[in-house]
N, C-alpha and C positions, 0 to 999 in steps of 0.2 A: 131393661133387658137388651134391648133395642141398640142404647148406647155402648152397653159390654161387648155386643157381638161386633159392631163397628171398629171398636177399640183393637179385637182380636183380629179382624180383617187388617187393620191398618199394621199392626206388629208383624202379622205375616208376609204382608207387601214389602215392608221394609227389610224383614230377613231375607225374602227372596232378592230383592233389590242389592243388598251388600253381599250376598252370594255372589251374584252376577259381575258385580264390581271387581270381585275378588279372582272370578274365573280367570282371567289374564294375568295374574301376579300371583308367583308362589309365596310360600310361607317364607318370612324373612329371617335372617341370620343377624342377631343383633350383639353389639358390643358397647361399652361408654362411648366407644368412639366412632361408631358408624351403625347404619340400620342398611342392610343390603338385601336386594331382593331381586329376582328373574320377571321380568315383565314382557307382554307381547302386546301388539299394536293392531293385533285381531282377536276377533272371540270364536273366530271358527276358520278352519284350514280346506282347501281344497287342491288337489294333485295339480303341480305345475303351476300355482298361482303363488308368487314369492311374498312373503310376509318379512317382518322384522321383530327379532327379540333383542331384548337390551338389560344389562347389568345395570341394576338401578342403585346407586349408592349416595346416600344422603349422611355425610359427614358433620361430624358435630362442630359447633365454632371452634375455630383455632387448628382445625386437624385439616389434612389435604391428602390426597392420592396423586399418582403419577401418570404423564403421559406416556406416548409411546416411547420417544428419548426422553428419559428423565432428567437428563442434563447432567450437573456434576455430582449428584448423589441421588440415589432412589433404585425401585426397581417398577416397572409399567405392571398393569394386572395381567392376568393370565386368564384365558377361558377355554377350558377342555369341555366340547359338548359331547354328549352320547345321545345320537339320534337313529331312529329306525332305518333300516335298509332302504337305500334309494333318497333319501333325506340329506342335503348338505349344508352347511353354514360356512358363510364368507367370512373376512377378516373383519377387525373391529374397524368402523368408521370413525374415527378418532375426532371429537370436537377440538376447536384451537383451545390451548391451553394459556393459563396465565404463568407469567414470571414471577419466581420467588427468589428475591436476592438476599441470601444471608449470611453476612459478612463477605469473605471471598468466593462463597458459593453460590452459584445460581444453578436453580432446578425449574422445570416444568411442570406443572401439573395443574389439579382441580381443587376449588373448595366448594360447599355447599353441596348441593343436590347434582349429580352427574349421573347421565345416561349414555351407558357405551352400546351403540347398535350396532348389530350383526343382523345382515341380509340371510335368510333362510329358503331354500327351495324345496318343499315338501314334495315325496313321491306318493306311491299308491299306499294307502292307508285305509285303515277302516275304523270305526268308531271314535277313536281318539290319537291326535298324535302325541305321543310319550316323549317328553324332551327331559334331558338329565343334564347337569351342568356344574363341573366341579371348579370353582375359581378361587385364586389366590390374588391377594393385593397387598401391597404396603400400605400403610395409614401413618401419617407422621405429624408431630407438632416439636416441640421440645425434645421428644424421643420418637423413635420410630418402632412399630409394632407389627410383626407381619401377622396377617389374619388369612382364613380360607373358610369356605363352606361349600355344601352341596345343595343344589336346588332341582325342584321336579317341576314341571308344569305341563299338565294335559289339557290339550288344546281339542276340542270336538271338531270331528269332519262336517262340513256343511258350507251355506253360503257365507262367505267371509263378510265380516262387519267390522265397522271400527270399535275397539275396545274401550272401557272408561280410561285406560292408559295410552291410548293414541295421541292426547295433546302434549304428553311427555316426550313422543317421539318427534312432533312436530317442532318443540322446543329445541329437542337436540340437533333437529335437521339445520334450524335457524344457526346455530354454533358452528357448523360444519364450514371449513373453508371452499370458496369457490372456485371454479376453473379459472386459471389464469389467462386475462385477455392479452398478457403483453408478451414479446420475446424475452427470454432470459438467458443471460450469460453468468459464468462465473470466472473470475480470471485467475491466474494462479497466485496471484498474492492474497488471494480471499475476497477480493471484492465482487460484489454481486450487484449486477447492472439488469436493468428492466428498461425495455423501449418500447413503446407504444402510445395510443391516443389515451388521452385523460390524465397525463402525468404532467404537472407544472408545479413551480414552488406555491402556488396558491390552494392545489387540490392535494398534495403530499407535504405534510408540515413534519409528521414521524414517521417512522417505518423501523421495524424490527423482523428477523427471520428466525423461525424455528428449524434446524435442521431435522431430518426425519430420522437420522441414524446418530448414536453416540459418536464424539470424537472427530467431526467433521470441521467445526469450528471451535474456538475456545470460547465456552458458553459465558464466563463471566467478564470478558473482555468487552469494551463499549463497540458500539457497532454505529459509525459516523457514517451520516447521512448526507448527500450531497444532489440537489434536485437541478434539472433542467427542463428546458422546454421538451416534451416527448421522451424524456427519460430518467432515472435515476441510478445514483451508484449508492452501494451500501457496503463500507468498507469494514472489514472483520478480520479478526484474527485465526489463521488456520488452525485446525487442531491436529492432534497425531495422528490422526486416520485420514486425514485429509489427502485427496489425490488429485493432481492439477489437471489430468489427461479424463478424469470421469465427470459424469453428470451429477449434480449436487440438488437432490429432492428435500422437500421440505415445504413448511407454509411461510409465506410473507404477507405481514400484517402493516397497512398502511392507515394513517390518520390525517385528514385535513385539519385547518384551522378551527373547524366546526363542524359538528356532527361525529357519529360513532366511527370506528374504525372498521377497517374493510380487511378481511382475509383471503387468501389465495393458494391454492396449491399449486407448487410449482416444480418444475424440474430443470435446473439452469445447466444449459450444456456449455462446456469449456469454449473461451473465446473472449475477445477484446471487450473492455467496458468503457465507451468512450460517450461522453456527453456532448448534446450541441450548446452552444451559448444561450444563455437566457434573456439575452438582449439580442437585435439586430446585429450582424457581423459589421465590422468595420470594411469600409471599400478596401480592395486589394491593393490598390496603389497605395493607400495610408501604411497599410500594415508594412508593405516590402519598404517603405520610406523610413518609418520606425526601426525595422529590421537593419537598415543601413545603417543609421545613425547609431544605434545599438552597437553594430558592429565596430564602427568606428571609434568610439567610446572606450571599446573594450580594450582596445591599446594602451589606455592609462591606468589600467588596472594593474595591481603590483603580479599577478601572476605570470604576464605575459614580457616582464622588463628581462628576466635572464635570458630568455632566448632572443629577443629583439638584439638584445646588446652584440650576441654571436654576429647577427647580420650586419650590424653597424660598423663590425671591425672587417668584414669582406667588402661593404659598400664604399669604406673610406679608401680601401687599396686600389678601388676603380677609378679613383681621383685622377684626372690626367690622362686617363686611356680613351681606348675607343667607345665614343658613347653608344654606339650601336652596341657592343658588349654590354655596357649598362643597362640598356632597355630589353636586351635579351634575358640577362639575369634576373630582372625585375619582372618579366612576364613568367618566368619559371617559379620564381615565389609566389606570384598571384596564380600560377596554376594549382601550387601545393596548397595554397589556402582553400581555393574555391572546392577542388576535389575532395580535401579532405571535410569540408562543412557538408558536401552533397553526400557522402559516405555517411557523415554521422547523421544526417537527417533521415537518409535511406536505412540505416539500422535501428532508428527511433520509430520509423514507420513499420518496419518489419516486426519490432519486437512488440508494437502496440498490437497489431494486426494478431499476432499470437497469444495476446492476453496478458502481456506483461504491462504494469504500472510503472512507466519510467519517466522520467524529466532531465532537465538540462543538468550535466555533470552527473548523468547517472552512472557512468564507468567507473567513476572514484568511488563509489560503494562496493568495487571488487576488489579484495585484497591482493589478489595475482595484478591486476592492472597496475594497483598503487605500487606495490613492490616491483613491478616491471619499469613504471616510469621512473622509479627511485633510482634503480640502477642506471638506467640510461642516462639521466642527468647527471649520475656519478661519473660514469663514463665519458661524457662530453667535457665535465671538467678536468678529467684527467687528461684528454686529450688537448685541451685549451693550454694545461698548466706544463705541456711538453714532455709528459712522460714517455707518450709514443706519438706518431704521425699516422694519420688514416692511410693505410697502404691500398694498393689494387686488391688486395685478399679480402678486404673489408669495406669493397665499394658498393655493396648490396646489403649492408647493414644499417638498412633504414635512417636512424635518428644522426647516428655518427656522421652521417653525411654533411649535416647542417654546418660544420666548419668548412668544408671543401668551397673553394672560391670559383667552382663550376656550377654547370646549370642542374646537376644533381644537388649540389650543396645548397644552392637558392630553392630548389623545388621542397627538400626535406625540411629546411629552415620552416618553410610554411606550413607543412605537416606538423611539426613538432610545437610551433607556435599555437596552433588551433588547439592540439590535444593538452597543453598544459593552460589555456585560456578558458578551457571548460568549467575549471571551479568557480570562476568568477563571473558576476553577472553585472551588467552597466544599464543605466536608465535607457529606457526603452524596448529592452529586449524582453521583459516579463510579459508585455501583452502580444508582441510578435510571436514568440515561441508558445505563447499559451492557444493562440489562434492556429499557429500551424500544425499544432498535434491535435486539435480538435477537427482539422478539414480534412480535404480528399489528400491523397498523395501527392499530386501534381501541385498543389497550394503548398504543401509542407516543403517539398523540396524547392519551390521556389522562395520561400521564405528563408531558408538555411542558404540559399545561394546569394541572396541578399544581405544576411549578415556576413558572409565571407567577402562579398567586394567592398562592406564598408570596413572591414578589418584589414583588408589588404591594401586601400586606399592610401593612407598616409605614406606608406613605403614605395608605393607606384609613383606617387605625387615626388617623391624626394628622387627617385631616379630619372624622372621623364620631364623634370623640367630644369632646367641648365641654371638658371639663377639661385634656386634652392641649394644644388647639387656644389655651387661654386663656393658657398660658404661654409663648407665643410672643410676642415684642416687636410692640409695635403699629406699624403704617407709618408713614413719616416720610421727612423728606429723605435719612436714611442709606440708603434704598433705591436711591437714584441711585448713590452712591457703592460700595455692595454689587455692582450691578449691573455696574459697570464694573470692579470687581476679579475677579469671576467671569469675566471674559473672559481671563482669563491662563490658567487651568486648560483653557481650549478651546485657547489656542495652544500650551500645552504639550502636551496630547494630540495635537493635529496634527505637532508635531515629533517625538514618540514615533512616529505612525505613518508619517512619512517616513523613520526610522531604519528600521522594519519593513521598509518596502518596499526601503530598500537592501540589505539582506539577500535579498531576494526576485528583484530586477531589477538590480542593482548600478548603476552610475554613472548609466547611461543612464536608469534609472527614476526616480531623483532627479533628473535635469533636467527630466524631464517633469512631475514632481509640483511641483518648484519653479515652472516655468513657468505652470502652473495656479493656483497661488497669487497669482503676481504679477496674472495676470489676472483671478482673484477680487478681489483687491484694487482693482484698476482699476475692476472692476463696481462693488462698494461704494461707491468713492468717488464715480462718475458718478450713482448712485442717490441718493446723500446730498445731493450737488447739485441734483439734481430736487426733491428733497422738501423743501429748504431754501429758501423764495421770496425770503429777505433776500439769498442769493447769486446765483440764479439767477431774476430777476422775471418775465422774460415767458415766454410760452407756447412760444415757438420755442427757447429756451435749453434750458427742461427736456426739449422733445421730444428735441434732441439729445443732452441728457445721457442721457434713456433709451434712445437707440440706441445710445450708446457702451457702457451698461451691458448691453445685450442683445448686442451684438457681441462683447464680451469674454467674456461667459458662454458665448455659443455657442462661441467660440473654445477655452476651456477645456474645454468637454464634446468637443471634435472632437481635442483632445488626447488624452483618456482611453482611446480603444482602443489607442493605442500603446503603451500601459504594457504590458508583456508580460514573461513569466517570463525570466530571464534564462539562458544556456545553462549547463549543468551547470560547464564549466570556468570560469564566471565566478562560481560559487557563492562568498560570502564565508564563511570557514570561522569557526564561531563556538565553536571548542574551546579552551578557556583553557588556560594552562600549568598542569601539574599534573594534566591530564585527556587521556583520550585519547578519538577519535572512536568511537561505538559501532557495532558490527558482530555479527552472531549468531554469527560464525565465530571473532569475537576472544573473547566471552562464554565460546563452548564451550571454546575454550582453555585459558581460566584458570581456568575452572570443571574442567577435566579435571586441572589442575596443583594443584587442590585450594587454590587462593588466593582470600582473600576479594575481593568485587568489589560496589563501589555504583554502581547504574545510575540516571542522571539523562535522563529524557526531557522534554524543554523544546521551547520556541520563543520567537522574537523578539517575536511578537505577544502571549504568555501574559503578561500582568502579575503574576499570581500566582507563576509560575514565577521572573522577574525579582526580585522581593520576595524569595522565597526564597532563590535564590542570593547577593543582597546581604547578608541579615540573618542567614540560618543556615549558609549554605554557604563563605562566603568570608572569614570571620573567621579571623584568623592560629591561633585556638586550634584550630579545627576542622580548616583544613589540616594543621597540626601533627599531629593525630590520626590523620588519614589517613596520613601518612608512618610515623609511629610504629608503627602496627598493620598496615602494608604493605598496605593496601586499595587496590585500582586503581581510580580513577576512570574511568567510561565514560559518555560524555555523546551523547546523541541528540537531534539538531536537526531537529524537526518543522516548521519555518517553512515549509518546503516540503513537499509531499506526498513522503512516502517508504513504500514499499510493506513494507519490513522494518521498520522504528519502527510503522507500523500493524498489522503482525501482532503485534509484542510487545505492543503495547498491549491488543489484544483477547484475545491469551493470558492477559493478567492483568485480565480485565475490564473494561477501561477503552476508552471513545471518545474521550478527550481527554487534553491534559496539563494540569499535571505529573503526572509518575508518578515515584515513588522506590522502589528495589527494592534491599534489602541482601540480598547472598549471602554468607552466612558460609565461614570457611575448611573446607576438607575436606568440600567437598559437602553442607555443612548445609542444612536448610530454610531457603529465602530468605522475609524479610519486607518486605511491601509497607507502606510508611510513610504517613504522614498527608499530605495535598495542602497542607496549610498547615505549614511546619517552624517547629521551633526549634534554636536551637543545642544546647540541652541534650539533646534527642531525638536530634540527629545524633551527638552524641559517646556516647550511651548504645549506640545502636545499633552505633558502631564498635567500642566495648569489648566488645559481645558477639560482634561477626562477627571479630574480629582474629585471625589466627593466632598 
């Protein structure tokens, strides 16, 4: 009898306990895919005392729901509360989602059990707070099923206490992103930057970003991480809704080499993303010396030959004349070089300050600049061929003055030489430029000034040291022939730039550039007629010829703004047979497999790159070495701006191409190779790296 009584009491106690436990959870809406209910973190409410409600979703294995930004597909859960007057509910406090990559589609969501908490502020209520919720959610596996449910929870008024479901809210709070301790910026090219204490290569090994709104970034594209001391850069591909002048909110997740990932709620403001070097910076004097040496060697690069040949003719004409005149023209040339280098350095500083990720030779990524340079070199060639002579009416036309024998010609020869030299890089330049662009504006300009001094030095020595000048041939009739011969390197350079334009703008760009060349040819021919009085002897005829020349040149200039970057779908592939297109994801996969990899970062406008590929990377013996040693050849094309390649360059201390990196088999230490390659160097590295 006593035992039966105790059993009844125990059963009653368990029933009451069970009822109490369910007091803070609604009846569930169930399907084969999920069990969903409304829960509360408190067992009683009081007016003015905030508490939390949450939609509890327990997804079946293999099924998932979506985050506030679902990514490339999906719909986030929607909560529609009906509350008593005076009671309000805030937005969902979203936990950090997981990434789900399914083929080319990237989505953000949750698997297993998830609580979506909402903060509620109760008003004056009596008896119980009646909460009604209509919720809708999309749940997916191999298929997606929209589900919905109505929930009701009556929470008594009284002294609040933790409900049996409170631990679920504490677990959900641990999944919320923390406030960011860092200063965040987003660059116009989609690079996300963080600056602050606690960031270093040892503390941040991986990072990824979830944008709060859809379309801000391309969700499925790789996010390439570069880490420095006190800062990181995460290169992302902008999405169709990205706005370069707006802040970018979202969640940044970082993980060190060990330990759990950390998530931070961020709002990145528009601005430049520049990393400090991870190693102590080299002394400024050493950097300036490297810059000067690099500038001097730059004279030997094939980019500069056509322009320096122009000045060689003019300098030969000075032999036997006043040495003072030679020195003054040398000074004009040096001034043109130095001021152009300073202007280029200042422009790069300004662009970096505005948030643009630029590097050496960046202007050749602009189809308009490439077209204008091609036209300019073509016009110089026409001048050298004798189709026309530069008259006073064209005395202000920048580059065409490069052929004139006066100080203006010398100055603008220096300007033109610098502009056409930028597709090339020389040994020692990489370290100097990378240091310049991660330092203060004053240091940057000092480095560019040193580059200019080194670049101008050979010609200055030729003009200032009489012994060298006396070794040059004396002027004579041969100068006319040489002048005409030198027109052909100009035509060749113009043709090369049209080929570069084909990589950037496709057939439409080539058609526009070709039309401009025809118009410039017409302008040169008409100007030549006006200058040769034996052909057009009367003033009216010369005036008409001038009108035709001006009209043709104006028509060419009207075409120039129409040369734009071709859509990505029309981009000409420059990946050769036997190579693969570079992506950070592909490199990481190959490295994870322990395979040796050779990375070639190049561009169509980089002459040094093209020479290296022809002489050091394309010979049959080198290609056979790649095959024999099972080295995967990844090629990145920077002809058009590519944030992923830009991040890779910055990660290796470079701001321009070429860049060659050899990754040995079995995750060995990679080697950054020289910028001017030889066949023997490539084969030696392949022998060292092969698996």
